[in-house]
NUDO-913698 format. One record per residue (C-alpha): x negated, y, z; residue in one letter. Coordinates in nm, 3 decimals. Layout:
<rec><xx>X</xx><yy>Y</yy><zz>Z</zz><resn>A</resn></rec>
...
***
This chain:
<rec><xx>-8.598</xx><yy>9.950</yy><zz>11.523</zz><resn>M</resn></rec>
<rec><xx>-8.300</xx><yy>9.761</yy><zz>11.669</zz><resn>V</resn></rec>
<rec><xx>-8.238</xx><yy>9.832</yy><zz>12.038</zz><resn>A</resn></rec>
<rec><xx>-8.222</xx><yy>9.470</yy><zz>12.147</zz><resn>T</resn></rec>
<rec><xx>-8.561</xx><yy>9.299</yy><zz>12.162</zz><resn>P</resn></rec>
<rec><xx>-8.637</xx><yy>8.931</yy><zz>12.184</zz><resn>N</resn></rec>
<rec><xx>-8.682</xx><yy>8.905</yy><zz>12.562</zz><resn>S</resn></rec>
<rec><xx>-8.978</xx><yy>8.663</yy><zz>12.562</zz><resn>S</resn></rec>
<rec><xx>-9.334</xx><yy>8.795</yy><zz>12.562</zz><resn>Y</resn></rec>
<rec><xx>-9.511</xx><yy>8.729</yy><zz>12.231</zz><resn>I</resn></rec>
<rec><xx>-9.884</xx><yy>8.774</yy><zz>12.185</zz><resn>S</resn></rec>
<rec><xx>-10.004</xx><yy>9.010</yy><zz>11.911</zz><resn>P</resn></rec>
<rec><xx>-10.165</xx><yy>8.714</yy><zz>11.733</zz><resn>E</resn></rec>
<rec><xx>-9.838</xx><yy>8.516</yy><zz>11.735</zz><resn>D</resn></rec>
<rec><xx>-9.648</xx><yy>8.824</yy><zz>11.616</zz><resn>Y</resn></rec>
<rec><xx>-9.884</xx><yy>8.880</yy><zz>11.322</zz><resn>L</resn></rec>
<rec><xx>-9.874</xx><yy>8.513</yy><zz>11.224</zz><resn>K</resn></rec>
<rec><xx>-9.492</xx><yy>8.498</yy><zz>11.237</zz><resn>A</resn></rec>
<rec><xx>-9.461</xx><yy>8.825</yy><zz>11.047</zz><resn>E</resn></rec>
<rec><xx>-9.651</xx><yy>8.678</yy><zz>10.750</zz><resn>E</resn></rec>
<rec><xx>-9.361</xx><yy>8.442</yy><zz>10.672</zz><resn>T</resn></rec>
<rec><xx>-9.063</xx><yy>8.620</yy><zz>10.827</zz><resn>S</resn></rec>
<rec><xx>-8.781</xx><yy>8.707</yy><zz>10.584</zz><resn>P</resn></rec>
<rec><xx>-8.720</xx><yy>9.029</yy><zz>10.782</zz><resn>I</resn></rec>
<rec><xx>-8.967</xx><yy>9.280</yy><zz>10.925</zz><resn>K</resn></rec>
<rec><xx>-9.020</xx><yy>9.328</yy><zz>11.296</zz><resn>H</resn></rec>
<rec><xx>-9.197</xx><yy>9.597</yy><zz>11.493</zz><resn>E</resn></rec>
<rec><xx>-9.404</xx><yy>9.496</yy><zz>11.795</zz><resn>Y</resn></rec>
<rec><xx>-9.417</xx><yy>9.690</yy><zz>12.122</zz><resn>R</resn></rec>
<rec><xx>-9.627</xx><yy>9.554</yy><zz>12.406</zz><resn>Q</resn></rec>
<rec><xx>-9.520</xx><yy>9.192</yy><zz>12.372</zz><resn>G</resn></rec>
<rec><xx>-9.163</xx><yy>9.252</yy><zz>12.257</zz><resn>L</resn></rec>
<rec><xx>-9.048</xx><yy>9.211</yy><zz>11.898</zz><resn>V</resn></rec>
<rec><xx>-8.773</xx><yy>9.424</yy><zz>11.742</zz><resn>Y</resn></rec>
<rec><xx>-8.596</xx><yy>9.340</yy><zz>11.416</zz><resn>A</resn></rec>
<rec><xx>-8.579</xx><yy>9.625</yy><zz>11.168</zz><resn>M</resn></rec>
<rec><xx>-8.256</xx><yy>9.724</yy><zz>10.999</zz><resn>A</resn></rec>
<rec><xx>-8.235</xx><yy>9.763</yy><zz>10.624</zz><resn>G</resn></rec>
<rec><xx>-8.269</xx><yy>10.106</yy><zz>10.461</zz><resn>A</resn></rec>
<rec><xx>-8.020</xx><yy>10.299</yy><zz>10.249</zz><resn>T</resn></rec>
<rec><xx>-8.095</xx><yy>10.370</yy><zz>9.885</zz><resn>N</resn></rec>
<rec><xx>-8.154</xx><yy>10.739</yy><zz>9.966</zz><resn>D</resn></rec>
<rec><xx>-8.405</xx><yy>10.635</yy><zz>10.233</zz><resn>H</resn></rec>
<rec><xx>-8.590</xx><yy>10.421</yy><zz>9.980</zz><resn>V</resn></rec>
<rec><xx>-8.585</xx><yy>10.690</yy><zz>9.708</zz><resn>V</resn></rec>
<rec><xx>-8.719</xx><yy>10.958</yy><zz>9.945</zz><resn>I</resn></rec>
<rec><xx>-8.995</xx><yy>10.725</yy><zz>10.069</zz><resn>S</resn></rec>
<rec><xx>-9.089</xx><yy>10.630</yy><zz>9.714</zz><resn>L</resn></rec>
<rec><xx>-9.094</xx><yy>10.994</yy><zz>9.601</zz><resn>N</resn></rec>
<rec><xx>-9.334</xx><yy>11.087</yy><zz>9.881</zz><resn>I</resn></rec>
<rec><xx>-9.554</xx><yy>10.781</yy><zz>9.838</zz><resn>A</resn></rec>
<rec><xx>-9.574</xx><yy>10.828</yy><zz>9.459</zz><resn>S</resn></rec>
<rec><xx>-9.672</xx><yy>11.194</yy><zz>9.485</zz><resn>M</resn></rec>
<rec><xx>-9.932</xx><yy>11.120</yy><zz>9.752</zz><resn>L</resn></rec>
<rec><xx>-10.072</xx><yy>10.826</yy><zz>9.555</zz><resn>R</resn></rec>
<rec><xx>-10.116</xx><yy>11.043</yy><zz>9.246</zz><resn>N</resn></rec>
<rec><xx>-10.265</xx><yy>11.329</yy><zz>9.446</zz><resn>H</resn></rec>
<rec><xx>-10.513</xx><yy>11.107</yy><zz>9.631</zz><resn>L</resn></rec>
<rec><xx>-10.628</xx><yy>10.897</yy><zz>9.335</zz><resn>R</resn></rec>
<rec><xx>-11.008</xx><yy>10.879</yy><zz>9.335</zz><resn>G</resn></rec>
<rec><xx>-11.043</xx><yy>11.060</yy><zz>9.669</zz><resn>S</resn></rec>
<rec><xx>-11.122</xx><yy>10.761</yy><zz>9.891</zz><resn>G</resn></rec>
<rec><xx>-10.785</xx><yy>10.799</yy><zz>10.065</zz><resn>C</resn></rec>
<rec><xx>-10.517</xx><yy>10.535</yy><zz>10.020</zz><resn>Q</resn></rec>
<rec><xx>-10.137</xx><yy>10.564</yy><zz>10.039</zz><resn>T</resn></rec>
<rec><xx>-9.934</xx><yy>10.270</yy><zz>10.170</zz><resn>Y</resn></rec>
<rec><xx>-9.560</xx><yy>10.212</yy><zz>10.187</zz><resn>I</resn></rec>
<rec><xx>-9.328</xx><yy>10.044</yy><zz>10.435</zz><resn>S</resn></rec>
<rec><xx>-9.488</xx><yy>9.698</yy><zz>10.433</zz><resn>D</resn></rec>
<rec><xx>-9.813</xx><yy>9.817</yy><zz>10.592</zz><resn>T</resn></rec>
<rec><xx>-9.814</xx><yy>9.841</yy><zz>10.970</zz><resn>K</resn></rec>
<rec><xx>-9.973</xx><yy>10.109</yy><zz>11.187</zz><resn>A</resn></rec>
<rec><xx>-10.158</xx><yy>9.938</yy><zz>11.472</zz><resn>H</resn></rec>
<rec><xx>-10.189</xx><yy>10.144</yy><zz>11.788</zz><resn>I</resn></rec>
<rec><xx>-10.442</xx><yy>9.921</yy><zz>11.956</zz><resn>E</resn></rec>
<rec><xx>-10.478</xx><yy>10.119</yy><zz>12.281</zz><resn>S</resn></rec>
<rec><xx>-10.113</xx><yy>10.048</yy><zz>12.373</zz><resn>I</resn></rec>
<rec><xx>-10.058</xx><yy>9.716</yy><zz>12.190</zz><resn>N</resn></rec>
<rec><xx>-9.807</xx><yy>9.834</yy><zz>11.928</zz><resn>I</resn></rec>
<rec><xx>-9.741</xx><yy>9.767</yy><zz>11.557</zz><resn>Y</resn></rec>
<rec><xx>-9.497</xx><yy>9.989</yy><zz>11.367</zz><resn>Y</resn></rec>
<rec><xx>-9.393</xx><yy>9.997</yy><zz>11.001</zz><resn>Y</resn></rec>
<rec><xx>-9.398</xx><yy>10.364</yy><zz>10.891</zz><resn>P</resn></rec>
<rec><xx>-9.219</xx><yy>10.453</yy><zz>10.569</zz><resn>D</resn></rec>
<rec><xx>-9.540</xx><yy>10.604</yy><zz>10.427</zz><resn>V</resn></rec>
<rec><xx>-9.889</xx><yy>10.595</yy><zz>10.577</zz><resn>I</resn></rec>
<rec><xx>-10.217</xx><yy>10.739</yy><zz>10.450</zz><resn>V</resn></rec>
<rec><xx>-10.569</xx><yy>10.650</yy><zz>10.559</zz><resn>S</resn></rec>
<rec><xx>-10.890</xx><yy>10.816</yy><zz>10.446</zz><resn>C</resn></rec>
<rec><xx>-11.102</xx><yy>10.602</yy><zz>10.679</zz><resn>D</resn></rec>
<rec><xx>-11.303</xx><yy>10.328</yy><zz>10.510</zz><resn>Q</resn></rec>
<rec><xx>-11.279</xx><yy>10.112</yy><zz>10.824</zz><resn>R</resn></rec>
<rec><xx>-10.911</xx><yy>10.052</yy><zz>10.740</zz><resn>D</resn></rec>
<rec><xx>-11.012</xx><yy>9.865</yy><zz>10.423</zz><resn>R</resn></rec>
<rec><xx>-11.116</xx><yy>9.573</yy><zz>10.647</zz><resn>A</resn></rec>
<rec><xx>-10.758</xx><yy>9.505</yy><zz>10.760</zz><resn>F</resn></rec>
<rec><xx>-10.507</xx><yy>9.318</yy><zz>10.546</zz><resn>E</resn></rec>
<rec><xx>-10.166</xx><yy>9.406</yy><zz>10.692</zz><resn>N</resn></rec>
<rec><xx>-10.217</xx><yy>9.710</yy><zz>10.913</zz><resn>F</resn></rec>
<rec><xx>-10.414</xx><yy>10.031</yy><zz>10.959</zz><resn>L</resn></rec>
<rec><xx>-10.593</xx><yy>10.159</yy><zz>11.271</zz><resn>H</resn></rec>
<rec><xx>-10.706</xx><yy>10.502</yy><zz>11.147</zz><resn>Y</resn></rec>
<rec><xx>-10.431</xx><yy>10.679</yy><zz>10.951</zz><resn>P</resn></rec>
<rec><xx>-10.443</xx><yy>11.057</yy><zz>10.908</zz><resn>C</resn></rec>
<rec><xx>-10.079</xx><yy>11.092</yy><zz>10.796</zz><resn>L</resn></rec>
<rec><xx>-9.759</xx><yy>10.907</yy><zz>10.885</zz><resn>I</resn></rec>
<rec><xx>-9.417</xx><yy>10.975</yy><zz>10.732</zz><resn>V</resn></rec>
<rec><xx>-9.087</xx><yy>10.851</yy><zz>10.872</zz><resn>E</resn></rec>
<rec><xx>-8.758</xx><yy>10.900</yy><zz>10.687</zz><resn>V</resn></rec>
<rec><xx>-8.493</xx><yy>10.948</yy><zz>10.953</zz><resn>L</resn></rec>
<rec><xx>-8.190</xx><yy>10.722</yy><zz>10.983</zz><resn>S</resn></rec>
<rec><xx>-7.896</xx><yy>10.776</yy><zz>11.218</zz><resn>P</resn></rec>
<rec><xx>-7.992</xx><yy>10.463</yy><zz>11.413</zz><resn>T</resn></rec>
<rec><xx>-8.366</xx><yy>10.543</yy><zz>11.439</zz><resn>T</resn></rec>
<rec><xx>-8.385</xx><yy>10.923</yy><zz>11.455</zz><resn>E</resn></rec>
<rec><xx>-8.397</xx><yy>10.954</yy><zz>11.835</zz><resn>A</resn></rec>
<rec><xx>-8.663</xx><yy>10.683</yy><zz>11.862</zz><resn>F</resn></rec>
<rec><xx>-8.869</xx><yy>10.829</yy><zz>11.574</zz><resn>D</resn></rec>
<rec><xx>-8.865</xx><yy>11.172</yy><zz>11.740</zz><resn>R</resn></rec>
<rec><xx>-8.924</xx><yy>11.045</yy><zz>12.092</zz><resn>G</resn></rec>
<rec><xx>-9.102</xx><yy>10.725</yy><zz>12.193</zz><resn>D</resn></rec>
<rec><xx>-9.241</xx><yy>10.644</yy><zz>11.849</zz><resn>K</resn></rec>
<rec><xx>-9.394</xx><yy>10.992</yy><zz>11.811</zz><resn>F</resn></rec>
<rec><xx>-9.537</xx><yy>10.965</yy><zz>12.163</zz><resn>A</resn></rec>
<rec><xx>-9.691</xx><yy>10.632</yy><zz>12.066</zz><resn>D</resn></rec>
<rec><xx>-9.831</xx><yy>10.761</yy><zz>11.736</zz><resn>Y</resn></rec>
<rec><xx>-9.996</xx><yy>11.052</yy><zz>11.919</zz><resn>R</resn></rec>
<rec><xx>-10.227</xx><yy>10.795</yy><zz>12.084</zz><resn>K</resn></rec>
<rec><xx>-10.395</xx><yy>10.745</yy><zz>11.745</zz><resn>M</resn></rec>
<rec><xx>-10.694</xx><yy>10.980</yy><zz>11.749</zz><resn>E</resn></rec>
<rec><xx>-10.720</xx><yy>10.978</yy><zz>11.368</zz><resn>S</resn></rec>
<rec><xx>-10.360</xx><yy>11.095</yy><zz>11.315</zz><resn>L</resn></rec>
<rec><xx>-10.347</xx><yy>11.457</yy><zz>11.200</zz><resn>Q</resn></rec>
<rec><xx>-9.985</xx><yy>11.486</yy><zz>11.080</zz><resn>E</resn></rec>
<rec><xx>-9.654</xx><yy>11.320</yy><zz>11.159</zz><resn>Y</resn></rec>
<rec><xx>-9.375</xx><yy>11.395</yy><zz>10.911</zz><resn>V</resn></rec>
<rec><xx>-9.003</xx><yy>11.348</yy><zz>10.974</zz><resn>L</resn></rec>
<rec><xx>-8.779</xx><yy>11.364</yy><zz>10.667</zz><resn>V</resn></rec>
<rec><xx>-8.401</xx><yy>11.389</yy><zz>10.688</zz><resn>S</resn></rec>
<rec><xx>-8.203</xx><yy>11.178</yy><zz>10.446</zz><resn>Q</resn></rec>
<rec><xx>-7.875</xx><yy>11.364</yy><zz>10.509</zz><resn>T</resn></rec>
<rec><xx>-7.992</xx><yy>11.718</yy><zz>10.420</zz><resn>R</resn></rec>
<rec><xx>-8.297</xx><yy>11.889</yy><zz>10.272</zz><resn>M</resn></rec>
<rec><xx>-8.510</xx><yy>11.919</yy><zz>10.584</zz><resn>N</resn></rec>
<rec><xx>-8.870</xx><yy>11.818</yy><zz>10.649</zz><resn>V</resn></rec>
<rec><xx>-9.050</xx><yy>11.860</yy><zz>10.980</zz><resn>E</resn></rec>
<rec><xx>-9.426</xx><yy>11.829</yy><zz>11.001</zz><resn>I</resn></rec>
<rec><xx>-9.599</xx><yy>11.794</yy><zz>11.334</zz><resn>F</resn></rec>
<rec><xx>-9.964</xx><yy>11.889</yy><zz>11.284</zz><resn>R</resn></rec>
<rec><xx>-10.240</xx><yy>11.841</yy><zz>11.541</zz><resn>R</resn></rec>
<rec><xx>-10.430</xx><yy>12.168</yy><zz>11.587</zz><resn>N</resn></rec>
<rec><xx>-10.801</xx><yy>12.197</yy><zz>11.681</zz><resn>P</resn></rec>
<rec><xx>-10.707</xx><yy>12.203</yy><zz>12.051</zz><resn>E</resn></rec>
<rec><xx>-10.524</xx><yy>11.868</yy><zz>12.012</zz><resn>G</resn></rec>
<rec><xx>-10.176</xx><yy>12.018</yy><zz>12.047</zz><resn>Q</resn></rec>
<rec><xx>-9.898</xx><yy>11.926</yy><zz>11.805</zz><resn>W</resn></rec>
<rec><xx>-9.749</xx><yy>12.223</yy><zz>11.619</zz><resn>V</resn></rec>
<rec><xx>-9.417</xx><yy>12.196</yy><zz>11.434</zz><resn>L</resn></rec>
<rec><xx>-9.374</xx><yy>12.329</yy><zz>11.078</zz><resn>Y</resn></rec>
<rec><xx>-9.024</xx><yy>12.310</yy><zz>10.928</zz><resn>T</resn></rec>
<rec><xx>-8.925</xx><yy>12.317</yy><zz>10.562</zz><resn>Y</resn></rec>
<rec><xx>-8.581</xx><yy>12.366</yy><zz>10.407</zz><resn>S</resn></rec>
<rec><xx>-8.433</xx><yy>12.432</yy><zz>10.060</zz><resn>P</resn></rec>
<rec><xx>-8.653</xx><yy>12.660</yy><zz>9.851</zz><resn>G</resn></rec>
<rec><xx>-8.969</xx><yy>12.588</yy><zz>10.052</zz><resn>D</resn></rec>
<rec><xx>-9.297</xx><yy>12.438</yy><zz>9.940</zz><resn>N</resn></rec>
<rec><xx>-9.435</xx><yy>12.170</yy><zz>10.170</zz><resn>I</resn></rec>
<rec><xx>-9.800</xx><yy>12.160</yy><zz>10.273</zz><resn>H</resn></rec>
<rec><xx>-9.970</xx><yy>11.852</yy><zz>10.416</zz><resn>L</resn></rec>
<rec><xx>-10.301</xx><yy>11.980</yy><zz>10.549</zz><resn>A</resn></rec>
<rec><xx>-10.435</xx><yy>11.634</yy><zz>10.634</zz><resn>S</resn></rec>
<rec><xx>-10.463</xx><yy>11.546</yy><zz>10.265</zz><resn>V</resn></rec>
<rec><xx>-10.450</xx><yy>11.898</yy><zz>10.115</zz><resn>D</resn></rec>
<rec><xx>-10.119</xx><yy>11.826</yy><zz>9.937</zz><resn>F</resn></rec>
<rec><xx>-9.849</xx><yy>12.071</yy><zz>9.827</zz><resn>N</resn></rec>
<rec><xx>-9.511</xx><yy>12.015</yy><zz>9.665</zz><resn>C</resn></rec>
<rec><xx>-9.165</xx><yy>12.169</yy><zz>9.642</zz><resn>A</resn></rec>
<rec><xx>-8.919</xx><yy>12.025</yy><zz>9.891</zz><resn>I</resn></rec>
<rec><xx>-8.697</xx><yy>11.943</yy><zz>9.592</zz><resn>T</resn></rec>
<rec><xx>-8.963</xx><yy>11.697</yy><zz>9.475</zz><resn>D</resn></rec>
<rec><xx>-8.923</xx><yy>11.501</yy><zz>9.799</zz><resn>V</resn></rec>
<rec><xx>-8.548</xx><yy>11.476</yy><zz>9.735</zz><resn>Y</resn></rec>
<rec><xx>-8.558</xx><yy>11.409</yy><zz>9.360</zz><resn>E</resn></rec>
<rec><xx>-8.265</xx><yy>11.182</yy><zz>9.261</zz><resn>D</resn></rec>
<rec><xx>-8.094</xx><yy>11.222</yy><zz>9.601</zz><resn>V</resn></rec>
<rec><xx>-7.750</xx><yy>11.383</yy><zz>9.601</zz><resn>T</resn></rec>
<rec><xx>-7.606</xx><yy>11.546</yy><zz>9.913</zz><resn>F</resn></rec>
<rec><xx>-7.243</xx><yy>11.623</yy><zz>9.982</zz><resn>E</resn></rec>
<rec><xx>-7.174</xx><yy>11.992</yy><zz>9.912</zz><resn>A</resn></rec>
<rec><xx>-7.114</xx><yy>12.067</yy><zz>10.282</zz><resn>S</resn></rec>
<rec><xx>-7.454</xx><yy>11.923</yy><zz>10.379</zz><resn>Q</resn></rec>
<rec><xx>-7.683</xx><yy>12.088</yy><zz>10.125</zz><resn>S</resn></rec>
***
């Protein structure tokens, strides 16, 4: 998300209509529209690795994996975001064409320009989604995955994964080696 919004209020309906034909993606926060920056190749590869593994794992389960062109709609606070990967197991989401209301899992691949927002305000916004069980932050500069998982008391508990670890996504009962997330991504020797 770019820090400078268009300063005029835009209705959600106008935003969705404009987004259908816009050559660039925009996120929507309470009447303000923010242009999204492009992603690096590593960002795209990591997102694709995760989405591909989840898609294969969830095939035939009733859950669906979506990539960066599907928005998460946080209706209670009038927000639309584009997560890198989003999973819904709720059949009510099949009624929507360009967004989901009831995801159980959201993955964001961190970028230097978005990391603070993804960790802060965006995570606070996502926590308003009652269906969300896990929020995953994936570094693209080193092998590091952080999973925030909602416990039965509604608190968010952090699980961290680093080289040599196996990742577990409880929301969709998925396991993989962290190296699978970073397949075809090369780090500088000082950062691995």
